[in-house]
Phi, psi and omega in degrees: 000133177276123182220108182261095176279339171244131183307130176093348179273151182218148174241135181263026183248142173253133177272102185294341180273356183268358183223162172263119185270136176247128182303135177090354180264129181271084180288328184296320179297316178295319179296316179298318178299317179294320178298314180295319179295320178296319177296318178298318179296315178302314179300316181294319180295318179292321178296330178280359178086014180283142176278106184264014177301130180086355178285134175244127176240125185231126177268144179205182178225143174288170180301331180273002179096351178291148181287153179219133176246126178250132178246141174224124184207174178288158175301324180297317179291322177298319178294322178295319177294321177296318178299314178299322179293319178296319178299315179296318179296319179297314180297321180295314180297324182295319180290326183288323184299000000 
């Protein structure tokens, strides 16, 4: 399981005892996709100048093998990410109009 307790750190290990495995489901591919997406998000947030101290990004896989990224952060960081998303949404709508 990828668990970044410090922003930008990554673990390349999956904890096989933390999940119920179903034969024939490729959990590793979903987990890798989630790990890569989580790393990409961390990189983008840091490039935008966001303070990612205390941010936790965790890669996992759903029962069907699809990737899942879990974020845990302070309310201030969540609001900053929400603000950046609203700015991007506003700019996108403006160009489309």
